[in-house]
N, C-alpha and C positions, 0 to 999 in steps of 0.2 A: 092564658091567651096571649099571643104575640102582638106587640104593637106594630103598626105599619112600618116603622123604621127598622124594627128587628126582622120583620118579614123581608123587607128590602135587602137587609144585610145578608140574610141566609140565601136569598136569590143571587146576590153578588158572589157568595161563596160557591154556589152551584156553577155559576158562569166561570169563575176562576178554575174550578176543578175541571170543567169541560174543556177549558183552553189548554190544559196540559195534555189531553188525550192524543191529539194528532202528533205531538212531539214524541211522546212515549211510544205510541204505535209505530211510528217511523223507525225509531231507534231499535225497538224490540223485534219487529217483523222484517224490516229491510236490513237490519244490522248495519245501519249507516250512521256514522257520527259526524257527518259533514256539517260544519258551521257551529258545532257545539264547543263552547269554551268551558272545559271542566273546572278551571280555576274560578270563573264567574259563578258557576252553579254551586261550587263548594262554598264560596262566600255567601251566596244567596241562602244556602242551607243553614249555615251558622247564623245568619241574620234571622231567618225564620224561627230557629230554636230560641234565640234570645227574645224576640218579640212575643212568641207564644208563651214563654215562661212569664213574661210580664202580664199577658192576657189572663193566664191562670191565676196569678197573684191577685189581680183585681176582680176576677170573676166575670170577665167580659165574654159571654157565651159565643157570640158571633165570631169574635176574633180568636177564641180558642179553637173553634171548628175550622176557621180559615188557616190557623197555624198548623193544625194536624194535616189538613189537605196539602198545604205548601211543603211541609216537612216530608210527607210521604212521597209526593210527586217529585220533588227535587232530589230526594235520595234515590228514587228509581232512575231518574235521568242521569245522575252522577254514576250510578252503578253501570247502566248500559253504555254510557259514553266512555267509561273506563274499559269495559269489556270489549267494545268494538272501536277502540280509539284509532285504529288504522284501517277501518273498513268503510267502504263506500258503496252505495247502490249505483245502478247504471246512470241515474240522472245526476249524481254528484261526484262522479269519478274526476279527480283532479286532472287538469290538462297535462301535467308532467307525466302522469301515468299513461296517458294516451299516446304521447309522442313516440315511445318505443314500440307501441303496437302498430302504429301507422306504417312503419317500414316493414313489418312482418307480413308475408303473404298469407292469405286465408288458405287453410288446408281442408 
């Protein structure tokens, strides 16, 4: 049986996992990498691997599950951010890309 603090920990893991969903959905379905720092996410990925390895070593169940969630989600974000590194959805098109279009007449 889980203690209240373990249950709270797993609830926190579920919330953390859910927090990744909108970012991954936007990257994958809109093919938009606006505002994503691949360097920051790679550092975060390495950090998650190191922390998860410690959690495994000490047998901390909540943190092992959190590590797996963070490693998986961060790896997916790095993958899609790399795949779509110069792609933007209509809401995130850089102003510099719109300047050239403004002068072109609609056909």
